[in-house]
C-alpha positions as CSV (number, residue, x, y, z in Angstrom):
1,M,19.2,12.2,-9.0
2,T,17.9,8.7,-9.2
3,R,14.9,7.6,-7.3
4,E,14.2,3.8,-6.7
5,V,10.4,2.7,-7.0
6,K,9.9,-0.2,-4.0
7,V,7.1,-2.2,-3.3
8,F,6.0,-2.4,0.5
9,R,3.5,-5.1,1.6
10,I,1.6,-3.6,4.5
11,R,-0.5,-5.5,7.0
12,G,-3.2,-4.6,9.3
13,L,-6.6,-4.2,10.3
14,M,-9.5,-2.2,9.4
15,K,-12.3,-1.3,12.1
16,Y,-15.7,-0.5,11.1
17,R,-18.6,1.6,12.2
18,T,-20.4,-2.0,13.2
19,G,-17.3,-2.9,15.6
20,D,-16.1,-5.6,13.5
21,A,-12.3,-5.7,12.7
22,Q,-11.2,-7.1,9.4
23,P,-7.5,-7.8,8.7
24,F,-5.8,-6.9,5.2
25,T,-2.7,-6.8,3.5
26,I,-1.9,-4.8,0.5
27,E,1.1,-4.0,-1.7
28,V,2.0,-0.6,-3.1
29,T,4.4,1.0,-5.0
30,A,6.1,3.8,-3.2
31,L,9.6,6.0,-3.0
32,S,9.7,5.5,1.0
33,E,7.5,3.3,3.8
34,E,6.4,7.2,4.5
35,Q,4.5,7.3,1.0
36,A,3.6,3.8,1.2
37,L,1.7,4.4,4.7
38,E,-0.2,7.6,2.8
39,K,-1.2,5.7,0.1
40,V,-2.7,2.7,2.2
41,Y,-4.4,5.4,4.4
42,S,-5.8,7.0,1.1
43,L,-6.6,3.6,-0.6
44,L,-8.6,2.2,2.5
45,G,-10.0,5.4,3.2
46,S,-11.7,6.1,-0.3
47,R,-12.6,2.4,-1.0
48,H,-14.3,1.6,2.5
49,K,-15.1,4.8,4.1
50,L,-12.7,4.7,6.7
51,K,-10.9,7.6,9.2
52,R,-7.4,7.0,9.6
53,R,-8.1,6.8,13.1
54,N,-10.2,3.2,12.4
55,I,-7.4,1.8,10.5
56,K,-4.5,0.2,12.6
57,I,-1.2,-0.6,10.8
58,Q,0.9,-3.7,12.2
59,S,3.6,-4.1,9.9
60,I,5.2,-2.5,7.0
61,E,7.9,-4.6,5.2
62,E,9.7,-4.2,2.0
63,V,9.0,-6.8,-0.7
64,S,11.8,-7.9,-3.0
65,I,10.8,-7.6,-6.9
66,E,10.5,-12.1,-7.2
67,D,8.0,-11.5,-4.2
68,V,5.8,-9.3,-5.2
69,K,1.9,-10.9,-5.5
70,S,0.1,-7.9,-6.6
71,D,-0.7,-7.7,-10.5
72,Y,-1.1,-4.6,-10.7
73,A,1.9,-3.9,-8.2
74,R,4.4,-6.2,-10.7
75,R,3.2,-4.5,-14.0
76,L,4.2,-1.0,-12.4
77,L,7.8,-2.1,-11.8
78,E,8.1,-3.9,-16.0
79,L,7.2,-0.4,-17.0
80,G,10.8,1.4,-18.4
81,R,9.4,5.1,-17.9
82,L,6.2,6.6,-16.6
83,V,5.2,9.9,-18.2
84,V,2.6,11.7,-16.2
85,I,1.0,14.6,-18.5
């Protein structure tokens, strides 16, 4: 069973306690849209101390390898194999 890692570009709004809203665009690697969405909630929650209810997702799109803008995501895709210990 082979799983294909994909890159997803997720756009949305982060709402801060002050009432300000800031747009964001994040590219993440994941196996499915659901996993990519969970990763974004986790990243924004840890970086900005946001609750899930303060993160509004506007769009999720799968991005081809040629269209990836994130250097981190591009380097992950170039790895032949990832071993977790």
